[in-house]
mmCIF file of the N, C-alpha and C atoms, coordinates in Angstrom:
data_MODEL
# 
_entry.id   MODEL 
# 
loop_
_atom_site.group_PDB 
_atom_site.id 
_atom_site.type_symbol 
_atom_site.label_atom_id 
_atom_site.label_alt_id 
_atom_site.label_comp_id 
_atom_site.label_asym_id 
_atom_site.label_entity_id 
_atom_site.label_seq_id 
_atom_site.pdbx_PDB_ins_code 
_atom_site.Cartn_x 
_atom_site.Cartn_y 
_atom_site.Cartn_z 
_atom_site.occupancy 
_atom_site.B_iso_or_equiv 
_atom_site.pdbx_formal_charge 
_atom_site.auth_seq_id 
_atom_site.auth_comp_id 
_atom_site.auth_asym_id 
_atom_site.auth_atom_id 
_atom_site.pdbx_PDB_model_num 
ATOM 1   N N  . MET A 1 1  ? 86.010  114.789 90.315  1.00 0.00 ? 1  MET A N  1 
ATOM 2   C CA . MET A 1 1  ? 86.440  113.420 90.418  1.00 0.00 ? 1  MET A CA 1 
ATOM 3   C C  . MET A 1 1  ? 86.332  112.922 91.863  1.00 0.00 ? 1  MET A C  1 
ATOM 4   N N  . ARG A 1 2  ? 86.654  113.772 92.802  1.00 0.00 ? 2  ARG A N  1 
ATOM 5   C CA . ARG A 1 2  ? 86.617  113.369 94.213  1.00 0.00 ? 2  ARG A CA 1 
ATOM 6   C C  . ARG A 1 2  ? 85.202  112.952 94.618  1.00 0.00 ? 2  ARG A C  1 
ATOM 7   N N  . ASP A 1 3  ? 84.193  113.685 94.161  1.00 0.00 ? 3  ASP A N  1 
ATOM 8   C CA . ASP A 1 3  ? 82.813  113.332 94.508  1.00 0.00 ? 3  ASP A CA 1 
ATOM 9   C C  . ASP A 1 3  ? 82.426  111.981 93.914  1.00 0.00 ? 3  ASP A C  1 
ATOM 10  N N  . LYS A 1 4  ? 82.825  111.735 92.672  1.00 0.00 ? 4  LYS A N  1 
ATOM 11  C CA . LYS A 1 4  ? 82.532  110.448 92.039  1.00 0.00 ? 4  LYS A CA 1 
ATOM 12  C C  . LYS A 1 4  ? 83.204  109.310 92.798  1.00 0.00 ? 4  LYS A C  1 
ATOM 13  N N  . LEU A 1 5  ? 84.443  109.548 93.208  1.00 0.00 ? 5  LEU A N  1 
ATOM 14  C CA . LEU A 1 5  ? 85.175  108.529 93.954  1.00 0.00 ? 5  LEU A CA 1 
ATOM 15  C C  . LEU A 1 5  ? 84.522  108.281 95.314  1.00 0.00 ? 5  LEU A C  1 
ATOM 16  N N  . ARG A 1 6  ? 84.108  109.355 95.975  1.00 0.00 ? 6  ARG A N  1 
ATOM 17  C CA . ARG A 1 6  ? 83.430  109.207 97.276  1.00 0.00 ? 6  ARG A CA 1 
ATOM 18  C C  . ARG A 1 6  ? 82.143  108.398 97.128  1.00 0.00 ? 6  ARG A C  1 
ATOM 19  N N  . ASN A 1 7  ? 81.383  108.669 96.076  1.00 0.00 ? 7  ASN A N  1 
ATOM 20  C CA . ASN A 1 7  ? 80.144  107.928 95.842  1.00 0.00 ? 7  ASN A CA 1 
ATOM 21  C C  . ASN A 1 7  ? 80.428  106.449 95.602  1.00 0.00 ? 7  ASN A C  1 
ATOM 22  N N  . LEU A 1 8  ? 81.456  106.164 94.828  1.00 0.00 ? 8  LEU A N  1 
ATOM 23  C CA . LEU A 1 8  ? 81.836  104.777 94.563  1.00 0.00 ? 8  LEU A CA 1 
ATOM 24  C C  . LEU A 1 8  ? 82.265  104.081 95.850  1.00 0.00 ? 8  LEU A C  1 
ATOM 25  N N  . VAL A 1 9  ? 83.089  104.749 96.645  1.00 0.00 ? 9  VAL A N  1 
ATOM 26  C CA . VAL A 1 9  ? 83.552  104.170 97.911  1.00 0.00 ? 9  VAL A CA 1 
ATOM 27  C C  . VAL A 1 9  ? 82.361  103.930 98.841  1.00 0.00 ? 9  VAL A C  1 
ATOM 28  N N  . ALA A 1 10 ? 81.452  104.875 98.920  1.00 0.00 ? 10 ALA A N  1 
ATOM 29  C CA . ALA A 1 10 ? 80.271  104.707 99.777  1.00 0.00 ? 10 ALA A CA 1 
ATOM 30  C C  . ALA A 1 10 ? 79.461  103.493 99.341  1.00 0.00 ? 10 ALA A C  1 
ATOM 31  N N  . GLU A 1 11 ? 79.299  103.326 98.046  1.00 0.00 ? 11 GLU A N  1 
ATOM 32  C CA . GLU A 1 11 ? 78.556  102.175 97.529  1.00 0.00 ? 11 GLU A CA 1 
ATOM 33  C C  . GLU A 1 11 ? 79.264  100.863 97.890  1.00 0.00 ? 11 GLU A C  1 
ATOM 34  N N  . MET A 1 12 ? 80.584  100.864 97.809  1.00 0.00 ? 12 MET A N  1 
ATOM 35  C CA . MET A 1 12 ? 81.353  99.664  98.144  1.00 0.00 ? 12 MET A CA 1 
ATOM 36  C C  . MET A 1 12 ? 81.263  99.364  99.642  1.00 0.00 ? 12 MET A C  1 
ATOM 37  N N  . VAL A 1 13 ? 81.368  100.395 100.467 1.00 0.00 ? 13 VAL A N  1 
ATOM 38  C CA . VAL A 1 13 ? 81.287  100.217 101.919 1.00 0.00 ? 13 VAL A CA 1 
ATOM 39  C C  . VAL A 1 13 ? 79.921  99.656  102.298 1.00 0.00 ? 13 VAL A C  1 
ATOM 40  N N  . HIS A 1 14 ? 78.864  100.239 101.751 1.00 0.00 ? 14 HIS A N  1 
ATOM 41  C CA . HIS A 1 14 ? 77.514  99.781  102.070 1.00 0.00 ? 14 HIS A CA 1 
ATOM 42  C C  . HIS A 1 14 ? 77.238  98.397  101.492 1.00 0.00 ? 14 HIS A C  1 
ATOM 43  N N  . GLY A 1 15 ? 78.005  98.018  100.470 1.00 0.00 ? 15 GLY A N  1 
ATOM 44  C CA . GLY A 1 15 ? 77.860  96.690  99.880  1.00 0.00 ? 15 GLY A CA 1 
ATOM 45  C C  . GLY A 1 15 ? 78.706  95.635  100.574 1.00 0.00 ? 15 GLY A C  1 
ATOM 46  N N  . GLY A 1 16 ? 79.459  96.055  101.598 1.00 0.00 ? 16 GLY A N  1 
ATOM 47  C CA . GLY A 1 16 ? 80.258  95.097  102.355 1.00 0.00 ? 16 GLY A CA 1 
ATOM 48  C C  . GLY A 1 16 ? 81.536  94.655  101.662 1.00 0.00 ? 16 GLY A C  1 
ATOM 49  N N  . ILE A 1 17 ? 82.059  95.472  100.751 1.00 0.00 ? 17 ILE A N  1 
ATOM 50  C CA . ILE A 1 17 ? 83.292  95.129  100.041 1.00 0.00 ? 17 ILE A CA 1 
ATOM 51  C C  . ILE A 1 17 ? 84.474  95.408  100.961 1.00 0.00 ? 17 ILE A C  1 
ATOM 52  N N  . PRO A 1 18 ? 85.318  94.399  101.233 1.00 0.00 ? 18 PRO A N  1 
ATOM 53  C CA . PRO A 1 18 ? 86.484  94.618  102.093 1.00 0.00 ? 18 PRO A CA 1 
ATOM 54  C C  . PRO A 1 18 ? 87.516  95.531  101.428 1.00 0.00 ? 18 PRO A C  1 
ATOM 55  N N  . LEU A 1 19 ? 88.259  96.251  102.238 1.00 0.00 ? 19 LEU A N  1 
ATOM 56  C CA . LEU A 1 19 ? 89.255  97.202  101.747 1.00 0.00 ? 19 LEU A CA 1 
ATOM 57  C C  . LEU A 1 19 ? 90.236  96.551  100.781 1.00 0.00 ? 19 LEU A C  1 
ATOM 58  N N  . GLU A 1 20 ? 90.766  95.394  101.117 1.00 0.00 ? 20 GLU A N  1 
ATOM 59  C CA . GLU A 1 20 ? 91.771  94.754  100.263 1.00 0.00 ? 20 GLU A CA 1 
ATOM 60  C C  . GLU A 1 20 ? 91.205  94.427  98.885  1.00 0.00 ? 20 GLU A C  1 
ATOM 61  N N  . LEU A 1 21 ? 89.995  93.950  98.826  1.00 0.00 ? 21 LEU A N  1 
ATOM 62  C CA . LEU A 1 21 ? 89.365  93.643  97.543  1.00 0.00 ? 21 LEU A CA 1 
ATOM 63  C C  . LEU A 1 21 ? 89.142  94.924  96.744  1.00 0.00 ? 21 LEU A C  1 
ATOM 64  N N  . ALA A 1 22 ? 88.698  95.976  97.397  1.00 0.00 ? 22 ALA A N  1 
ATOM 65  C CA . ALA A 1 22 ? 88.487  97.262  96.729  1.00 0.00 ? 22 ALA A CA 1 
ATOM 66  C C  . ALA A 1 22 ? 89.811  97.821  96.208  1.00 0.00 ? 22 ALA A C  1 
ATOM 67  N N  . ARG A 1 23 ? 90.875  97.709  96.998  1.00 0.00 ? 23 ARG A N  1 
ATOM 68  C CA . ARG A 1 23 ? 92.187  98.204  96.586  1.00 0.00 ? 23 ARG A CA 1 
ATOM 69  C C  . ARG A 1 23 ? 92.694  97.453  95.359  1.00 0.00 ? 23 ARG A C  1 
ATOM 70  N N  . ARG A 1 24 ? 92.567  96.126  95.380  1.00 0.00 ? 24 ARG A N  1 
ATOM 71  C CA . ARG A 1 24 ? 93.035  95.325  94.241  1.00 0.00 ? 24 ARG A CA 1 
ATOM 72  C C  . ARG A 1 24 ? 92.261  95.664  92.976  1.00 0.00 ? 24 ARG A C  1 
ATOM 73  N N  . GLU A 1 25 ? 90.957  95.828  93.111  1.00 0.00 ? 25 GLU A N  1 
ATOM 74  C CA . GLU A 1 25 ? 90.131  96.148  91.948  1.00 0.00 ? 25 GLU A CA 1 
ATOM 75  C C  . GLU A 1 25 ? 90.476  97.530  91.397  1.00 0.00 ? 25 GLU A C  1 
ATOM 76  N N  . PHE A 1 26 ? 90.640  98.508  92.292  1.00 0.00 ? 26 PHE A N  1 
ATOM 77  C CA . PHE A 1 26 ? 91.012  99.853  91.855  1.00 0.00 ? 26 PHE A CA 1 
ATOM 78  C C  . PHE A 1 26 ? 92.335  99.809  91.102  1.00 0.00 ? 26 PHE A C  1 
ATOM 79  N N  . GLU A 1 27 ? 93.324  99.121  91.672  1.00 0.00 ? 27 GLU A N  1 
ATOM 80  C CA . GLU A 1 27 ? 94.640  99.055  91.040  1.00 0.00 ? 27 GLU A CA 1 
ATOM 81  C C  . GLU A 1 27 ? 94.550  98.412  89.660  1.00 0.00 ? 27 GLU A C  1 
ATOM 82  N N  . ARG A 1 28 ? 93.816  97.305  89.548  1.00 0.00 ? 28 ARG A N  1 
ATOM 83  C CA . ARG A 1 28 ? 93.703  96.618  88.261  1.00 0.00 ? 28 ARG A CA 1 
ATOM 84  C C  . ARG A 1 28 ? 93.072  97.530  87.210  1.00 0.00 ? 28 ARG A C  1 
ATOM 85  N N  . VAL A 1 29 ? 91.965  98.167  87.560  1.00 0.00 ? 29 VAL A N  1 
ATOM 86  C CA . VAL A 1 29 ? 91.285  99.052  86.608  1.00 0.00 ? 29 VAL A CA 1 
ATOM 87  C C  . VAL A 1 29 ? 92.190  100.221 86.230  1.00 0.00 ? 29 VAL A C  1 
ATOM 88  N N  . PHE A 1 30 ? 92.891  100.789 87.195  1.00 0.00 ? 30 PHE A N  1 
ATOM 89  C CA . PHE A 1 30 ? 93.800  101.904 86.940  1.00 0.00 ? 30 PHE A CA 1 
ATOM 90  C C  . PHE A 1 30 ? 94.899  101.475 85.971  1.00 0.00 ? 30 PHE A C  1 
ATOM 91  N N  . LEU A 1 31 ? 95.515  100.324 86.236  1.00 0.00 ? 31 LEU A N  1 
ATOM 92  C CA . LEU A 1 31 ? 96.585  99.825  85.369  1.00 0.00 ? 31 LEU A CA 1 
ATOM 93  C C  . LEU A 1 31 ? 96.070  99.530  83.966  1.00 0.00 ? 31 LEU A C  1 
ATOM 94  N N  . GLU A 1 32 ? 94.898  98.933  83.872  1.00 0.00 ? 32 GLU A N  1 
ATOM 95  C CA . GLU A 1 32 ? 94.310  98.643  82.562  1.00 0.00 ? 32 GLU A CA 1 
ATOM 96  C C  . GLU A 1 32 ? 94.042  99.923  81.777  1.00 0.00 ? 32 GLU A C  1 
ATOM 97  N N  . GLU A 1 33 ? 93.593  100.970 82.459  1.00 0.00 ? 33 GLU A N  1 
ATOM 98  C CA . GLU A 1 33 ? 93.316  102.244 81.789  1.00 0.00 ? 33 GLU A CA 1 
ATOM 99  C C  . GLU A 1 33 ? 94.603  102.895 81.277  1.00 0.00 ? 33 GLU A C  1 
ATOM 100 N N  . VAL A 1 34 ? 95.651  102.869 82.095  1.00 0.00 ? 34 VAL A N  1 
ATOM 101 C CA . VAL A 1 34 ? 96.934  103.441 81.660  1.00 0.00 ? 34 VAL A CA 1 
ATOM 102 C C  . VAL A 1 34 ? 97.473  102.642 80.480  1.00 0.00 ? 34 VAL A C  1 
ATOM 103 N N  . LEU A 1 35 ? 97.379  101.324 80.554  1.00 0.00 ? 35 LEU A N  1 
ATOM 104 C CA . LEU A 1 35 ? 97.851  100.476 79.461  1.00 0.00 ? 35 LEU A CA 1 
ATOM 105 C C  . LEU A 1 35 ? 97.063  100.761 78.182  1.00 0.00 ? 35 LEU A C  1 
ATOM 106 N N  . ALA A 1 36 ? 95.762  100.912 78.292  1.00 0.00 ? 36 ALA A N  1 
ATOM 107 C CA . ALA A 1 36 ? 94.932  101.226 77.126  1.00 0.00 ? 36 ALA A CA 1 
ATOM 108 C C  . ALA A 1 36 ? 95.305  102.584 76.541  1.00 0.00 ? 36 ALA A C  1 
ATOM 109 N N  . ALA A 1 37 ? 95.607  103.548 77.409  1.00 0.00 ? 37 ALA A N  1 
ATOM 110 C CA . ALA A 1 37 ? 95.999  104.882 76.942  1.00 0.00 ? 37 ALA A CA 1 
ATOM 111 C C  . ALA A 1 37 ? 97.295  104.829 76.138  1.00 0.00 ? 37 ALA A C  1 
ATOM 112 N N  . HIS A 1 38 ? 98.102  103.805 76.405  1.00 0.00 ? 38 HIS A N  1 
ATOM 113 C CA . HIS A 1 38 ? 99.363  103.622 75.677  1.00 0.00 ? 38 HIS A CA 1 
ATOM 114 C C  . HIS A 1 38 ? 99.241  102.517 74.637  1.00 0.00 ? 38 HIS A C  1 
ATOM 115 N N  . GLU A 1 39 ? 97.996  102.228 74.237  1.00 0.00 ? 39 GLU A N  1 
ATOM 116 C CA . GLU A 1 39 ? 97.691  101.260 73.185  1.00 0.00 ? 39 GLU A CA 1 
ATOM 117 C C  . GLU A 1 39 ? 98.372  99.917  73.407  1.00 0.00 ? 39 GLU A C  1 
ATOM 118 N N  . GLY A 1 40 ? 98.383  99.465  74.662  1.00 0.00 ? 40 GLY A N  1 
ATOM 119 C CA . GLY A 1 40 ? 98.935  98.161  74.990  1.00 0.00 ? 40 GLY A CA 1 
ATOM 120 C C  . GLY A 1 40 ? 100.439 98.107  75.144  1.00 0.00 ? 40 GLY A C  1 
ATOM 121 N N  . ASN A 1 41 ? 101.106 99.246  75.044  1.00 0.00 ? 41 ASN A N  1 
ATOM 122 C CA . ASN A 1 41 ? 102.566 99.281  75.172  1.00 0.00 ? 41 ASN A CA 1 
ATOM 123 C C  . ASN A 1 41 ? 102.937 99.246  76.654  1.00 0.00 ? 41 ASN A C  1 
ATOM 124 N N  . HIS A 1 42 ? 103.356 98.056  77.109  1.00 0.00 ? 42 HIS A N  1 
ATOM 125 C CA . HIS A 1 42 ? 103.685 97.864  78.524  1.00 0.00 ? 42 HIS A CA 1 
ATOM 126 C C  . HIS A 1 42 ? 104.822 98.775  78.985  1.00 0.00 ? 42 HIS A C  1 
ATOM 127 N N  . SER A 1 43 ? 105.835 98.950  78.145  1.00 0.00 ? 43 SER A N  1 
ATOM 128 C CA . SER A 1 43 ? 106.986 99.776  78.542  1.00 0.00 ? 43 SER A CA 1 
ATOM 129 C C  . SER A 1 43 ? 106.570 101.226 78.767  1.00 0.00 ? 43 SER A C  1 
ATOM 130 N N  . ALA A 1 44 ? 105.774 101.769 77.841  1.00 0.00 ? 44 ALA A N  1 
ATOM 131 C CA . ALA A 1 44 ? 105.332 103.160 77.968  1.00 0.00 ? 44 ALA A CA 1 
ATOM 132 C C  . ALA A 1 44 ? 104.406 103.330 79.176  1.00 0.00 ? 44 ALA A C  1 
ATOM 133 N N  . ALA A 1 45 ? 103.512 102.373 79.374  1.00 0.00 ? 45 ALA A N  1 
ATOM 134 C CA . ALA A 1 45 ? 102.595 102.446 80.516  1.00 0.00 ? 45 ALA A CA 1 
ATOM 135 C C  . ALA A 1 45 ? 103.370 102.364 81.829  1.00 0.00 ? 45 ALA A C  1 
ATOM 136 N N  . ALA A 1 46 ? 104.319 101.446 81.901  1.00 0.00 ? 46 ALA A N  1 
ATOM 137 C CA . ALA A 1 46 ? 105.123 101.292 83.120  1.00 0.00 ? 46 ALA A CA 1 
ATOM 138 C C  . ALA A 1 46 ? 105.930 102.552 83.400  1.00 0.00 ? 46 ALA A C  1 
ATOM 139 N N  . ARG A 1 47 ? 106.457 103.149 82.355  1.00 0.00 ? 47 ARG A N  1 
ATOM 140 C CA . ARG A 1 47 ? 107.228 104.386 82.517  1.00 0.00 ? 47 ARG A CA 1 
ATOM 141 C C  . ARG A 1 47 ? 106.340 105.479 83.119  1.00 0.00 ? 47 ARG A C  1 
ATOM 142 N N  . GLU A 1 48 ? 105.124 105.618 82.595  1.00 0.00 ? 48 GLU A N  1 
ATOM 143 C CA . GLU A 1 48 ? 104.199 106.625 83.142  1.00 0.00 ? 48 GLU A CA 1 
ATOM 144 C C  . GLU A 1 48 ? 103.857 106.329 84.602  1.00 0.00 ? 48 GLU A C  1 
ATOM 145 N N  . LEU A 1 49 ? 103.714 105.060 84.930  1.00 0.00 ? 49 LEU A N  1 
ATOM 146 C CA . LEU A 1 49 ? 103.358 104.654 86.293  1.00 0.00 ? 49 LEU A CA 1 
ATOM 147 C C  . LEU A 1 49 ? 104.535 104.705 87.258  1.00 0.00 ? 49 LEU A C  1 
ATOM 148 N N  . GLY A 1 50 ? 105.749 104.765 86.706  1.00 0.00 ? 50 GLY A N  1 
ATOM 149 C CA . GLY A 1 50 ? 106.941 104.794 87.550  1.00 0.00 ? 50 GLY A CA 1 
ATOM 150 C C  . GLY A 1 50 ? 107.295 103.432 88.126  1.00 0.00 ? 50 GLY A C  1 
ATOM 151 N N  . ILE A 1 51 ? 106.913 102.369 87.394  1.00 0.00 ? 51 ILE A N  1 
ATOM 152 C CA . ILE A 1 51 ? 107.246 101.013 87.816  1.00 0.00 ? 51 ILE A CA 1 
ATOM 153 C C  . ILE A 1 51 ? 107.926 100.284 86.664  1.00 0.00 ? 51 ILE A C  1 
ATOM 154 N N  . HIS A 1 52 ? 108.572 99.173  86.960  1.00 0.00 ? 52 HIS A N  1 
ATOM 155 C CA . HIS A 1 52 ? 109.222 98.367  85.932  1.00 0.00 ? 52 HIS A CA 1 
ATOM 156 C C  . HIS A 1 52 ? 108.150 97.644  85.125  1.00 0.00 ? 52 HIS A C  1 
ATOM 157 N N  . ARG A 1 53 ? 108.405 97.436  83.840  1.00 0.00 ? 53 ARG A N  1 
ATOM 158 C CA . ARG A 1 53 ? 107.409 96.775  82.989  1.00 0.00 ? 53 ARG A CA 1 
ATOM 159 C C  . ARG A 1 53 ? 107.090 95.365  83.465  1.00 0.00 ? 53 ARG A C  1 
ATOM 160 N N  . ASN A 1 54 ? 108.075 94.680  84.064  1.00 0.00 ? 54 ASN A N  1 
ATOM 161 C CA . ASN A 1 54 ? 107.811 93.340  84.603  1.00 0.00 ? 54 ASN A CA 1 
ATOM 162 C C  . ASN A 1 54 ? 106.848 93.401  85.791  1.00 0.00 ? 54 ASN A C  1 
ATOM 163 N N  . THR A 1 55 ? 106.955 94.463  86.581  1.00 0.00 ? 55 THR A N  1 
ATOM 164 C CA . THR A 1 55 ? 106.031 94.650  87.707  1.00 0.00 ? 55 THR A CA 1 
ATOM 165 C C  . THR A 1 55 ? 104.619 94.869  87.178  1.00 0.00 ? 55 THR A C  1 
ATOM 166 N N  . LEU A 1 56 ? 104.501 95.670  86.135  1.00 0.00 ? 56 LEU A N  1 
ATOM 167 C CA . LEU A 1 56 ? 103.190 95.908  85.522  1.00 0.00 ? 56 LEU A CA 1 
ATOM 168 C C  . LEU A 1 56 ? 102.608 94.594  85.010  1.00 0.00 ? 56 LEU A C  1 
ATOM 169 N N  . ALA A 1 57 ? 103.410 93.835  84.292  1.00 0.00 ? 57 ALA A N  1 
ATOM 170 C CA . ALA A 1 57 ? 102.931 92.555  83.750  1.00 0.00 ? 57 ALA A CA 1 
ATOM 171 C C  . ALA A 1 57 ? 102.489 91.619  84.871  1.00 0.00 ? 57 ALA A C  1 
ATOM 172 N N  . LYS A 1 58 ? 103.267 91.567  85.935  1.00 0.00 ? 58 LYS A N  1 
ATOM 173 C CA . LYS A 1 58 ? 102.942 90.680  87.062  1.00 0.00 ? 58 LYS A CA 1 
ATOM 174 C C  . LYS A 1 58 ? 101.625 91.091  87.718  1.00 0.00 ? 58 LYS A C  1 
ATOM 175 N N  . LYS A 1 59 ? 101.430 92.396  87.895  1.00 0.00 ? 59 LYS A N  1 
ATOM 176 C CA . LYS A 1 59 ? 100.195 92.882  88.512  1.00 0.00 ? 59 LYS A CA 1 
ATOM 177 C C  . LYS A 1 59 ? 98.984  92.563  87.632  1.00 0.00 ? 59 LYS A C  1 
ATOM 178 N N  . LEU A 1 60 ? 99.166  92.633  86.325  1.00 0.00 ? 60 LEU A N  1 
ATOM 179 C CA . LEU A 1 60 ? 98.064  92.354  85.408  1.00 0.00 ? 60 LEU A CA 1 
ATOM 180 C C  . LEU A 1 60 ? 97.804  90.856  85.263  1.00 0.00 ? 60 LEU A C  1 
ATOM 181 N N  . GLU A 1 61 ? 98.799  90.025  85.572  1.00 0.00 ? 61 GLU A N  1 
ATOM 182 C CA . GLU A 1 61 ? 98.624  88.570  85.502  1.00 0.00 ? 61 GLU A CA 1 
ATOM 183 C C  . GLU A 1 61 ? 97.805  88.042  86.668  1.00 0.00 ? 61 GLU A C  1 
ATOM 184 N N  . ALA A 1 62 ? 97.774  88.771  87.767  1.00 0.00 ? 62 ALA A N  1 
ATOM 185 C CA . ALA A 1 62 ? 97.026  88.321  88.945  1.00 0.00 ? 62 ALA A CA 1 
ATOM 186 C C  . ALA A 1 62 ? 95.566  88.136  88.555  1.00 0.00 ? 62 ALA A C  1 
ATOM 187 N N  . PRO A 1 63 ? 94.920  87.104  89.095  1.00 0.00 ? 63 PRO A N  1 
ATOM 188 C CA . PRO A 1 63 ? 93.514  86.897  88.730  1.00 0.00 ? 63 PRO A CA 1 
ATOM 189 C C  . PRO A 1 63 ? 92.659  88.093  89.142  1.00 0.00 ? 63 PRO A C  1 
ATOM 190 N N  . PRO A 1 64 ? 91.752  88.508  88.271  1.00 0.00 ? 64 PRO A N  1 
ATOM 191 C CA . PRO A 1 64 ? 90.899  89.650  88.622  1.00 0.00 ? 64 PRO A CA 1 
ATOM 192 C C  . PRO A 1 64 ? 90.016  89.313  89.815  1.00 0.00 ? 64 PRO A C  1 
ATOM 193 N N  . SER A 1 65 ? 89.685  90.336  90.567  1.00 0.00 ? 65 SER A N  1 
ATOM 194 C CA . SER A 1 65 ? 88.809  90.123  91.723  1.00 0.00 ? 65 SER A CA 1 
ATOM 195 C C  . SER A 1 65 ? 87.405  89.804  91.225  1.00 0.00 ? 65 SER A C  1 
ATOM 196 N N  . ARG A 1 66 ? 86.584  89.330  92.110  1.00 0.00 ? 66 ARG A N  1 
ATOM 197 C CA . ARG A 1 66 ? 85.201  89.007  91.758  1.00 0.00 ? 66 ARG A CA 1 
ATOM 198 C C  . ARG A 1 66 ? 84.260  90.174  92.081  1.00 0.00 ? 66 ARG A C  1 
ATOM 199 N N  . LEU A 1 67 ? 84.833  91.326  92.302  1.00 0.00 ? 67 LEU A N  1 
ATOM 200 C CA . LEU A 1 67 ? 84.041  92.515  92.593  1.00 0.00 ? 67 LEU A CA 1 
ATOM 201 C C  . LEU A 1 67 ? 83.316  92.949  91.323  1.00 0.00 ? 67 LEU A C  1 
ATOM 202 N N  . ARG A 1 68 ? 82.024  93.174  91.428  1.00 0.00 ? 68 ARG A N  1 
ATOM 203 C CA . ARG A 1 68 ? 81.300  93.618  90.231  1.00 0.00 ? 68 ARG A CA 1 
ATOM 204 C C  . ARG A 1 68 ? 81.730  95.037  89.894  1.00 0.00 ? 68 ARG A C  1 
ATOM 205 N N  . ARG A 1 69 ? 81.742  95.334  88.639  1.00 0.00 ? 69 ARG A N  1 
ATOM 206 C CA . ARG A 1 69 ? 82.143  96.667  88.184  1.00 0.00 ? 69 ARG A CA 1 
ATOM 207 C C  . ARG A 1 69 ? 81.072  97.681  88.568  1.00 0.00 ? 69 ARG A C  1 
ATOM 208 N N  . VAL A 1 70 ? 81.511  98.776  89.120  1.00 0.00 ? 70 VAL A N  1 
ATOM 209 C CA . VAL A 1 70 ? 80.607  99.864  89.480  1.00 0.00 ? 70 VAL A CA 1 
ATOM 210 C C  . VAL A 1 70 ? 81.053  101.074 88.687  1.00 0.00 ? 70 VAL A C  1 
ATOM 211 N N  . SER A 1 71 ? 80.142  101.712 87.997  1.00 0.00 ? 71 SER A N  1 
ATOM 212 C CA . SER A 1 71 ? 80.480  102.836 87.135  1.00 0.00 ? 71 SER A CA 1 
ATOM 213 C C  . SER A 1 71 ? 80.727  104.103 87.940  1.00 0.00 ? 71 SER A C  1 
ATOM 214 N N  . LEU A 1 72 ? 81.762  104.845 87.529  1.00 0.00 ? 72 LEU A N  1 
ATOM 215 C CA . LEU A 1 72 ? 82.022  106.149 88.139  1.00 0.00 ? 72 LEU A CA 1 
ATOM 216 C C  . LEU A 1 72 ? 81.152  107.230 87.508  1.00 0.00 ? 72 LEU A C  1 
ATOM 217 N N  . ALA A 1 73 ? 80.510  106.912 86.403  1.00 0.00 ? 73 ALA A N  1 
ATOM 218 C CA . ALA A 1 73 ? 79.683  107.904 85.721  1.00 0.00 ? 73 ALA A CA 1 
ATOM 219 C C  . ALA A 1 73 ? 78.382  108.098 86.493  1.00 0.00 ? 73 ALA A C  1 
ATOM 220 N N  . SER A 1 74 ? 78.247  109.258 87.099  1.00 0.00 ? 74 SER A N  1 
ATOM 221 C CA . SER A 1 74 ? 76.996  109.557 87.800  1.00 0.00 ? 74 SER A CA 1 
ATOM 222 C C  . SER A 1 74 ? 76.609  110.980 87.561  1.00 0.00 ? 74 SER A C  1 
# 
Protein backbone atom coordinates (compact mmCIF):
# COMPACT_ATOMS: atom_id res chain seq x y z
CA MET A 1 0.00 0.00 0.00
CA ARG A 2 2.83 2.40 0.82
CA ASP A 3 4.27 2.09 -2.70
CA LYS A 4 0.88 2.76 -4.28
CA LEU A 5 0.43 5.79 -2.06
CA ARG A 6 3.92 7.07 -2.90
CA ASN A 7 3.18 6.73 -6.62
CA LEU A 8 -0.09 8.61 -6.23
CA VAL A 9 1.59 11.39 -4.23
CA ALA A 10 4.38 11.67 -6.80
CA GLU A 11 1.82 12.00 -9.58
CA MET A 12 0.00 14.72 -7.63
CA VAL A 13 3.22 16.61 -6.86
CA HIS A 14 4.32 16.51 -10.49
CA GLY A 15 0.82 17.61 -11.50
CA GLY A 16 1.06 20.70 -9.32
CA ILE A 17 -1.68 19.67 -6.87
CA PRO A 18 -1.43 21.78 -3.69
CA LEU A 19 -1.17 19.94 -0.36
CA GLU A 20 -4.48 21.28 0.98
CA LEU A 21 -6.40 20.13 -2.09
CA ALA A 22 -4.74 16.70 -1.94
CA ARG A 23 -5.54 16.39 1.78
CA ARG A 24 -9.20 17.30 1.28
CA GLU A 25 -9.56 14.84 -1.59
CA PHE A 26 -7.88 12.04 0.36
CA GLU A 27 -10.12 12.66 3.36
CA ARG A 28 -13.30 12.70 1.25
CA VAL A 29 -12.43 9.46 -0.56
CA PHE A 30 -11.42 7.80 2.73
CA LEU A 31 -14.68 8.83 4.42
CA GLU A 32 -16.75 7.70 1.43
CA GLU A 33 -15.03 4.30 1.48
CA VAL A 34 -15.65 3.79 5.21
CA LEU A 35 -19.27 4.86 4.76
CA ALA A 36 -19.70 2.44 1.85
CA ALA A 37 -18.17 -0.36 3.94
CA HIS A 38 -20.93 0.30 6.48
CA GLU A 39 -23.61 0.37 3.75
CA GLY A 40 -24.34 4.05 4.28
CA ASN A 41 -24.76 3.80 8.05
CA HIS A 42 -23.33 7.12 9.25
CA SER A 43 -23.34 6.11 12.93
CA ALA A 44 -21.37 2.90 12.32
CA ALA A 45 -18.92 4.65 9.99
CA ALA A 46 -18.38 7.50 12.46
CA ARG A 47 -17.82 5.02 15.27
CA GLU A 48 -15.12 3.25 13.24
CA LEU A 49 -13.52 6.60 12.40
CA GLY A 50 -13.64 7.77 16.02
CA ILE A 51 -15.62 10.90 15.18
CA HIS A 52 -19.18 12.07 15.89
CA ARG A 53 -21.72 11.23 13.19
CA ASN A 54 -22.51 14.95 12.79
CA THR A 55 -18.82 15.60 12.07
CA LEU A 56 -18.88 12.88 9.42
CA ALA A 57 -22.01 14.35 7.83
CA LYS A 58 -20.50 17.85 7.85
CA LYS A 59 -17.28 16.65 6.21
CA LEU A 60 -19.26 14.85 3.51
CA GLU A 61 -21.46 17.92 2.89
CA ALA A 62 -18.43 20.02 1.92
CA PRO A 63 -18.24 20.50 -1.84
CA PRO A 64 -15.95 17.94 -3.45
CA SER A 65 -12.63 19.19 -4.72
CA ARG A 66 -12.04 19.58 -8.43
CA LEU A 67 -9.09 17.21 -8.29
CA ARG A 68 -9.40 14.52 -10.93
CA ARG A 69 -9.56 11.01 -9.56
CA VAL A 70 -6.30 9.12 -9.79
CA SER A 71 -6.42 5.35 -9.41
CA LEU A 72 -4.32 3.62 -6.77
CA ALA A 73 -4.45 0.44 -8.84
CA SER A 74 -1.07 0.07 -10.48
